[in-house]
C-alpha positions in Angstrom: 0.0 0.0 0.0 2.8 2.4 0.9 4.6 1.6 -2.4 1.5 2.6 -4.3 1.1 5.8 -2.4 4.8 6.7 -3.0 4.4 6.0 -6.8 1.3 8.2 -7.0 3.0 11.0 -5.1 6.0 10.8 -7.3 3.9 10.8 -10.5 2.0 13.8 -9.3 5.1 15.7 -8.3 6.8 15.0 -11.7 3.8 15.9 -13.8 3.0 19.0 -11.9 6.5 20.5 -12.1 6.9 19.7 -15.8 3.9 21.6 -17.1 4.9 24.1 -19.7 2.4 26.4 -21.5 4.3 26.2 -24.8 3.9 22.4 -25.1 0.2 22.6 -24.8 -0.2 25.9 -26.7 2.7 26.4 -29.1 3.0 29.9 -30.7 5.2 31.0 -33.5 6.2 34.4 -32.1 7.3 35.9 -28.8 4.6 37.4 -26.7 4.0 41.2 -26.6 3.5 41.0 -22.8 4.9 38.5 -20.4 4.6 38.7 -16.6 4.0 36.9 -13.4 1.6 37.9 -10.6 2.4 37.2 -7.0 5.7 35.8 -5.6 4.9 32.4 -4.2 1.5 31.8 -5.9 0.0 33.6 -8.8 -0.3 33.5 -12.6 2.2 33.4 -15.4 0.7 35.5 -18.2 1.7 35.7 -21.8 -0.2 38.0 -24.2 0.0 38.4 -28.0 -1.9 41.6 -28.7 -2.8 40.8 -32.3 -1.4 37.5 -33.5 -3.0 36.3 -36.7 -5.7 38.9 -36.2 -6.7 37.7 -32.7 -5.6 38.5 -29.2 -4.1 35.4 -27.6 -3.7 35.1 -23.9 -2.0 32.0 -22.4 -1.9 31.8 -18.6 -1.0 29.3 -16.0 -1.7 29.4 -12.2 1.2 28.3 -10.0 1.3 27.8 -6.3 4.5 26.6 -4.6 5.7 23.4 -6.4 2.5 22.9 -8.2 1.5 24.4 -11.6 -2.1 24.0 -12.9 -2.6 23.2 -16.6 -2.0 26.1 -19.0 -5.1 27.7 -20.6 -5.5 29.8 -23.7 -8.2 32.4 -24.4 -8.7 34.3 -27.6 -10.5 37.6 -28.2 -10.6 40.3 -30.9 -7.3 42.3 -31.1 -8.7 45.3 -29.2 -10.8 43.3 -26.9 -10.3 41.6 -23.5 -10.5 37.9 -22.6 -12.6 36.6 -19.8 -9.4 35.9 -17.9 -8.2 39.5 -18.2 -11.6 40.7 -16.9 -11.6 38.2 -14.1 -8.3 39.4 -12.6 -8.7 43.0 -13.7 -5.7 42.8 -16.0 -5.0 45.1 -18.9 -2.0 44.8 -21.2 -1.8 48.6 -21.1 -1.8 48.6 -17.3 0.4 45.9 -15.9 1.0 47.1 -12.3 -0.2 43.7 -10.9 2.7 42.0 -12.7 6.3 41.4 -11.9 7.9 42.1 -15.3 9.8 39.1 -16.6 11.3 37.9 -19.9 9.9 34.7 -21.3 11.8 31.6 -20.4 14.8 30.8 -22.6 13.1 27.7 -24.2 10.3 30.0 -25.5 13.0 32.3 -27.0 14.8 29.4 -28.6 11.5 28.1 -30.1 10.7 31.4 -31.6 14.1 31.7 -33.3 14.0 28.2 -35.0 
């Protein structure tokens, strides 16, 4: 019984730490806005203001060692997604964010 519990715990730990938004939602260009809310828990947010005539928002909630699955929402270029409305985020007003550059593996993907 303990062996089964240890296996399930290890599987959960490995899969939760390995979640990457770019695997689930690949994009061909670098985001216009990338930031992170909070310090220990919050959202990783990536926004393309007008990619292929649509606004694309990819976000992922993280808390400690666990990351929830990445989600993608699409709106008109000048519009807002439901996620942006929910957390009162505007790509023109990013005070809730800690500015950050996209991870290197995003950068390398965009340069291929």
